[in-house]
N, C-alpha and C positions, 0 to 999 in steps of 0.2 A: 719532088714527087710526093703525091698523096696515095698511100696504100690503105685500103679499107678491108679489114678482115671479115670474111663471110663465114657464118656459123649458124647453127640452130635449124629450126624448121622452115617451111616455105614462107610463113609470115615474116620471120626475121630476115630471111634472105631478100625478100622484096624491099624491105626497109633499107637494108644495106646497099642494095642496087640503086634505090632512089637517091641515096646520098651521093653515090658514085656519079650519077647523072647530073646532080646539082653542081658538083665540083667541075665537071666538064663544061656545064653551061656558063660558068664564070671564068673559063679559060685556064683552069688548072689541069696539070698533067696528073690524071688519076687512074689507078688500076685496082683490081680486086685480088685479094689473096684467098685462094680456094683450097689451100693445103690442108685445112681442117677436115675436109672430106676425103682427101687422098691418103693421109697418114692415119691409119687405124689407131695408133697409139694415142692420138689426141682426143679420142672419144672413149677411152677406157673407163673414165669416171662418169660417163653420161648414161642415164637410166635408159633412155630410148635413143638408139643410134639413128643418125640422120644421113640423108644423101643429098647431093646437090641437085635441086629441082629447078633452078633457074633455066637450065638448058631445055626444059620441056616447053617453055614458052616459044611460040612460033616466031622464028627469025630474030630472037633476042640476042643482041650482040654486046659483048663487053670484053675489055682487055684484062688479062691476068698478069700478075708480077712474076718475075723469076726469083729463084733462091738468092741470087746475087743482089738483086734490087731490094729484097727484104732485109738481107744482112747489112746493106748499106745504111739502113735506118735503125736496125735493132742491134747490129753487131753480130759476130759469129756465135753459134751455139757452143755449148760445152764450157769447160772450166776457163779457157782463155777468154771466151766472150764475156762470161760473168765478171771476170777480173777486170776486163777493159771497161765495162759499163760502171763498175764500182769506182775505179780510179779516175775515169773521165766521164762523169755523168752527163756533161753537155752533149756528148755524142749519142746519147740515148734519146731517140725521137718517138718513143712509145707513148701514146696518149690513150688513157682509159676513160670511157664515159662514166661520170659520177653524178650527173645531175640530169634533170629533164631536158634541158636545152643548153647547148654550148655554142653560142654564136661565134666565139673566138676562133673556132677551128677554121673558119673561112679566111682568116688572116694568115694561116700557116702555109708555108711553101714546101716544107719537107716534114712529113709526119706519118706514123703508122697508127691508124685509128682502130680501136677495138671497142665495140659496143653494139647496141641494138638500134639506136637512133629512131625511136618510135614517135618522136614529136613531129607533128605535121609541119611545124614552122621551118624545118630543115629544107623542105622541098615543095611547100605549098604553091609557090609561083610557077612551078614547072609541071603541075598536075596534067594539063592537056598533053604535054610531051610524054609523060609516063603512061597515060591511058592509051596513047597511040602505040607506044613501043611494047607494052605488056599486053599481049593478046592471048587469051586462053584458047587452045585448040578445041574443036568440037569433038565430043566423045562419040564413039560408035556404039557404045553400050546401050542396049535398048532400055534398060532400067533408068539410066541417066536421062535419056531422051524423054521418057514418059514423065519422070519427076519434074523435069524442066518445064514441060507444058502445064503440069498441075500447079507449079509455083506461080506461073503467070496468070492462071485462071482464078486464083483465090488469094485471100489475105494471108500470105505465107510468112512465117517467121522462122529463121534458122537459129538454132542453139548449138554451139559447140561445147560439149561437156568434156572437159579435159580430165582424164584420170591418169593412167600410166605413170609418167615421171612425176606428176604432182603428188602421187602417193608415196614417193620416195621420202624417207624421214628427213634427209638433208634438205631436199627441196621444200618439203612441207614446213620445216622450221624457217627456211629462208623467206618463203612467201607468206608465212603467218596464217595458213589455212584460209586463203582468200576464197578460192572456188569450192565452197562447201555446198552441201545439199540445200541448206536453207537459202544460200545465195541464189542458186538457180531457181528454186521454187518461188522466192520473192520476186525475181525478175519475171517469171512466167505469170504470176498473179497480177503484176502491174500491167503487163501487156493485155491480159484478158480484160482488165478494167477499162482499157482504152479501145481495144479491138475485140469485142465479144466473140466474133466468129473466126478468130485467128486459128490457123492450122500450123502446128509446130513440126519442123523438120529437124531431127536430132542427129548430130554427128559426134562420134566419140571413138576412142581407141579401146573402149570396153563395152561392146554391144550387149554382153550378158547383163551387165548392170542396167543398161537402158531398158531392156525387156522386163526386168524385175521391178523397176521403179517408175516406168512410164507406160503403163498399159492404157488402152483407150483409143477410140477412133480419131481423136484430135491430134494424135502423134503419128509421124512417119519416121521410122528409123532407117537412116541411110548407112548401110554397113557393108556394101558389096564392093566398094572401091578399095582394093588391097594393094600393098606394095607400091609399084610405080604408078598404078592407077589411082592411088589415094589423092594424087594431084587434082583429080577432077572433082573432088569434094568442094574445092574452092569455087570454081566457075567464075564467070564475070559478075562481079558484085554490083557495080553501078553501070547502067546502060544509058546511052544518050537517048533523049526523047521521052524518057519515063520520069514519073514523079515519085518522090520519096518523102518520108516523114522522119525527121531527126527527133528522137525521144531521149531525154535524160533519164537514166535508170538509177542513178545514185547521186546524192548531193552531199556536200560537206555538212558536218554537224552545225546546226544553227542557221542553215540556209534552206529556203524553199526550192523546190525543183523548178527548173526553167520551163517556160511554155514551149510546146512542140513547135518545130519549124518545118514547114512544108516547102520543098524545093523541087525544081526540074532541071535536069542536065541537058544543056543545049548541045547541038551537034559539034560545036567548036570546043566543047569542054567547059564552057562558062556555066555559071549557075544563075537560074532565075528564081527569085524568092522575094518575099516582102520583109524578110528579117532585117534587123538594123545592122548597118555596116559601120565599122570603126577602122582607124588607122593604127597599125602596130607601132608602138613607140620605139621599139628596138630596131626593127627592120625598115620602117617607113612604108610598109605595104598597106594599101588602102582598100584591098578587097577581102578583108577579114570580116566574117559575120559574127555578130555578138550573140553569145548564149549567156543570158543574164540570170543570175540567182539572187533574189532578194533575201534579206535576212528575215528570220521568223520573228514575229512580235506578238506577244499576248499580254494583255493587261487584266488585273484582278481588282474588282471593287467590292467593298463591304457596304451593304445598304440595309436600312430597316425594311420591314415588310411592305411598306408603301412604295419603296423604290425611289423616294424623294429625298432621303437624308442619308449621307454617308456616315458610317459608324466607325469610330476609332476604338482601339483597345482590344480587338480580337486577335488571338494568336492562331496563325495558319502554318500548315505544312503543304508543300507540293511534292508529290512522290511520283516516280515513274512506274511503269507497269509491273516491275519486279519488287516494288515497295521501297526502293532506295529513295532517301530524302534528297530532293534537288535543292530546296531552300526552306528556311523557316523565318517568319517575320511577324511583326505586330502591325495590324492595320492602322492607317491614319485616315485623314479626310481626303487624301490623294490616292489615286490608283497606284497599285504596285505593278511595275512593268518588267516583263522578261523579254529582253531584246537580244537576239542572236544566242540565246541560251537553250532553247528547246529545239528538239530534232523533228524535222518534218517526217510525217507518217507514223509518229510515235503517239502513244496514249498516256495521259497523266491524270492523277487524282488530286483534287484540292480538298483538304480536310481542315475543318475548324476545330482546334484543340480546346480552346476556351473562348467563351463569349463574353463580351463586356457586361458589366453590372446592369441588370434590368432587361437582358436579352437572353433568348434561348439559343442553344447550339444548333446550327443548321446542318442538314444532311450533306454528305460528301457530294461533290460534283466531279464526274469523270468526263474528260474532254479529249479530243484528238486534234493534233496539229496536222492538217492534211498536207499532201505533197506540194500543193500550190500555195501553201502558207496560210490558207484560211483555217478557221477553227470551227469544229462542230461538236455538239452535245447530242447524244442519242440520234446521230445521223442528220441533225438539223443544223444549218449554218448559224453561227453566232455573229450578230451585227458588230462590225468594227473590231472583231477579235477580242471583245471585251467580256470577260467572265464576271457575272454579277451574282454574288451570294447574298441572300436576304435572310435576316434574323427576325424572328417573331419576338415581340416583347414578352417579358415574363408575365403570365396570367395573373391578374389581380383577383384575390379571393380564393385561389387554389390552395387548399389546406394540406395536400398530400406531403408526407414527410417520410424519408427513408434514412434510418440510422445505420451506418456501416462501422463495425468494429474490426480492428486489426489486432491479432494476437501473434506473438513471436515465441516459439518454443524451441528447445534443444534437448534431445534425449528425454522427452517427456516432461520437462520442467520449463516453467516460464523463463525466458531469457531476455534480459534487458540489453538493448543495442542502441547505437546511434545511426539510424538509417531513415531514409525517406521512401515511403511507398506511395503508389498511385492507384486510384480506383475511379471507375466510371460506370455509368448506367447504359444499357443497351436494350434495344427493342426486340432482338432475336436471340435464340438460344445459343447460336454459334458466336455471339458477341462480336459481330462485324458491323452492326449499324448503331453507332453511338448516338445517344440522345441527351447527353448531359456534358457539362464541363468535366475535365479531368481534375480530380481533387487530390490534394496531398494528405497523406497519413504519416505524420512525423513522429517517430519514436526517438525522442531526444533523451537518451539515458533511461529508456523505459522499454517495457516489453509489450505495451499495448498503446493504442491510439484509436480515435474515432473521428468521424466526420458525418455531417448531415446534409442530405440533398433535400431542399425545400421547394415549396410551390409546385408540387408534382400534380399532374392531371391523373384522374382515375385511369387505371390500366395496369398492364403487366410489365415489369422491369426485370432485367437480368444484371446482376452485380458482378463485376469482374475486376480482378487486379490487372493493371495495365502498366506499360512503360509511360514515360513522360509524354509521349505522343498519342496515347490512347489506344495502343495496340495490346490486345489481351496477351498476358503472359501465361506460359505453361510451366508445369513442374519440371525440374531439372535434377541433375545429379547433386547439386548443392542445396536445393530447396524443394520440398514437396508442398504444394499449395492446396489446402483443403477449403472447400466452400467457394471455389472459383466458379462463377457462372450461376450463383444462387438465384432462383426465381422468386420474385416478390410481387405482391399485388397491392395496389391502392384502390379501395372500393368506397362507395358512398357511406358504408358503415364502418370501414376500417381505414382510417386516414393515416395511420402510422405503421410502417413495416420495418423489419430489422433483418440485418444480415451480418454474418461473422465470417471473416476470411483469416484462416490460420496459416502462417508460414512456419512449417516444420523444418528448421535448419538442419542440414545433415553434415555440414562441415563447420568446425569452429571458425569464428571470425576475429579479426583484430579488434573489432569494436565491442566485443563481449564484455559486459559488466557483471561481476559475480558477487557483489555485496548483497547479503540477505538481511531482511528486516522482520521485526515483530510488531504487531499492532494489538494492543489490549483494549477491550471494550468492557466498560462497567455499566451494569444495569441497576437502576434505583426506581422504586415505586412509591408514589405519594398519592394522597387523596386531598383534593382541593388545595394542593400546594404544601400540605403538611405531611409529616411522616405517617405512613399507613399503619394500621393495627399490626401488632406483632403476631397476630393469629393468621395473617395473610400468607398464603402459599400460591405460587403460580409459575408457569413456564412461558418464557418469551424467546424470540428467535431473532438473530441478526445475521446479515449476509454482506459480502463484499462484491462490488460490481466495478467494471472498468469504464463505465460511462455514466453520466448523470441522469440518463433516462432509465437506468436500472434494467437494461435489456440483456446484459451479458455478465452473468454471475460467475465468480471464480470460487474455488474451494468449496467445502461443505457448508451447509447451513448450521450455524452454531446455536445450541440451546443455552438459555440463561435461566437457571433454576433459582427462583426467589423462595426462601424458606424463612418463616417467622418474620416476614417483612424486611429482612436484611438484604442489602445490596449484594450483588455477585458479579464475577468477571469471567470472561473467556478471552483466549488469545488466538490470533491468526499468525502463524509462524512461517519463517522461510519465504518471505515475500521479496520478489525482485524489485529493482528500482522501477519507479513509475508512480502514477496517481491512481488512487482507489477511492471508491465512493461507498460510504457506509449507509446501510438502510435497515430499519426495523422491518422484518418480514414475517410471514406465517411459516409453518414448518416446511412448506414446499419451496420457500424462497421467493414468494410473491410479496412485493412491498405492501405494507399494511395501509398505506395511504389510499390504496385502491380497494380496501375492504371495509366492512362495517366494524370498526375497531372501537372498543370502549375506553380508549385512553387517548389523551393528547400527548404526542411524542415530541420531546425537545432534546436537542443535542448540546452537550457542553463542549463546544468547539466546532470546527468546520467539518462537514461530512466529507469533504474532499481532502484526503490525506495523501501527501506526496512524500516519497522516499527518494533520497539521493545518497551519494557516498558520504555527504556531511550529515544529513538528517537520517540517522540510522533506525531509531525506534520511535513509536508514538503511542499515545493513549487517548481514548475518547469516552466520554460519559454519555449515557442515554437515560433520560428520566421519563418514566411513563406516569402521567398524572391521571388517576381514575376520575372519570366524569360521570354525569348522570346518564350517559348513554349506556354505561355498563350495568347489566342486570344485577350485579352484586354491590352496586353503589350504596343502596340503603342499608344493606347488611353491615358493610364495613364502616359506614357512617355511625351506625348504632354501636358497633364495637369500639369505635373511637370515643363516643360519648360515655359508654360504660366505663372505659378506662379512666375517664376524667372524674369518676365518682358518682355513685348512685344517689347521694344525698343532695347533689346540686340541683334543686327543684327548678330553679329559674332556667338553667341551661336545658334541663330535660323538657320543660314547658316550651321553651323556644324551639327546640328541635322538633317537638311534637307539632307546634304551630307551623314550622317550615314544611314538614311532610304533609301536613293538612293542606297548606296552600298549594303545593304541587299537585295534590289530588283534586284541586278545584273546588273546595268548600267555600260558601259565601257567608258573610256576616248577616246578622239579623237586622231588620229595619228598626231605626231609632236607637240602636246600641252604639252611642257615640264613642264610648271607650274602645269598642272594637274597631270602629271606623278609624279613629286616630291611630290605633295599632297597625291596622292593615295599610293605612296611608304611608306610615313610616316604613312598613315592610316593602311596599311597592316602590318607594324611592330607593331603598337599598337594593332591591332586585334590579332596578334600572341601572344603577351604578355597576352592579355585578355583570348584568347583561352587556353593558357597553364595554366593560373590560374584556369580557369573553369574546365579543365581536372583534375588538382590537387585536386580541391574541390570534384569532383565526386569520384575520387579514394579514397580520405580520407573518404568520406561518406560511400562508399562501404565497406571499411576496418572496419569502426566502426560498421556497421551493422553485418558484419561477426563475429567480436569479440563478439558482444552482443549475437549473436546466439550461439556462441561456449561456452559461459559461462554455 
């Protein structure tokens, strides 16, 4: 004998009854166990008590088992029964539903079946029989009669919003919060997109909730069928002679939604439809209609601005609507394909993190994988589901340059670390629209670093510290970021801009390097490459910078006092690990190379001074050679001549002749001795001028090389 336990609400009872009829149709002796409704103790842990509603169907007949028949399969209750089942497990015929479909139960002769049996495969072939036997009685309630007429006259949609027992913590944990508010709202929006004039009939065990959350004329709340009359909320669902549309409301991740299937129920219970038929491999049934979900497929191509050439070497990220990274990859000359990875009805954003050399970073592309598997951007369909991102080539001749410096400090002091930071340029103040590659700022045993964005068009840029993917970072409990989002402008008259981002570390790190260093700078002044007069007194200034563009000065400007022509020194102390750039400046810290300075400045060593744990201290000499540009040149030239002796007439005459020449005096006509003298003087001047030109070109080349490093 087969005994099927009946339990739960009306829906579950109908499924259990359908399985009962299936067993009878194949010649099995089957009965229903309805003791769950007769013994109140069986529903003690049930949130919402249920009653047997199968008896309310008109003339529905079924056989029920006796206690003895049930015990023959399960054994007696109590301690003796438990002991018997433990000692002789083969006598226990209790079968629990544990999967969607158990075809093996139809091979059983004696079994007590407990489950809900919701899979249509159990009884699909006897649907006409079930429709004949399960007949809903007509309701005499005037409200039900009115609503029934309304449903037939319009595009009616019924929604059962289950609250009650689904709010019980145990059930909620069991079902994983499936029937949430967002679930119902999403289903409603989907129906509206397909049936704009749909009218919704709402059924629930919580009518107060419905009235609070579903106001509006498009809703009718059916809440008057109480107690035994709640049976009438079901009503006959499928009627012969009428047409229906089967709509898939949820698809597995990675699959598109199936196409709608329109069908008509014939009087004999058969179905008329154009849907594709298949044969069930397990049961051999050939009247199964196929609801087919295709996998989602989206391809991404990187092209140049012409759309004719695929570009390799771009780094991409694909993110979902919450910003979670789906995948990161480098473009090749082949399309990058996402097959069965993206979810239908979800929106994604394609971001180019870095562009290949010679190309500009493209703007983000946001696209949606529609429920039918197609792809759209801004509501427009994408041909072949192929997302094409185009890069413009880097403009030739654009001179804009933006220098970004990174500083790391801790408790007000420069702090050397081993860390990599990232920075990018944006076109908006909120730093959401990236317009550059993401660049690294590597502090390798240093407290500072810099990078340069080149070939920038005129315009406004916002500089922000980012993560490796180009997302702007904000200050945290571990680090306060100053200068994040700095606004810079490149204009026709100002082609270089500067920005400084300081990371004020608030928590010590394992990568902190605490060795401190000293740098000594010695100043010497000469005139024409020779020691200057001991009567010379003057003040010069020197500064330290963290970049070769001399944009970010550290420490105070140091004064170098020259007295009696003697060299002098100053020291920069307590310097953290890192590279520093030394420059002669004015008292305000502006490099003298950008001023009208009366000296040629040369450095005895490299202006880039690097400190590490091994290279602890350093020294650098700066020589200022007074040139004719200096208004005091003649004065100290005379002082130098006077120091060489007033009786040296030839030297004095030569100096006098030199000064005369520079003042532009000409020789007299026919005075050949003077002509020969001035010819020799001109030749000497040519040699000196050539040497001077060579020195200036060499100095300019050195400055350029230092800037290029």
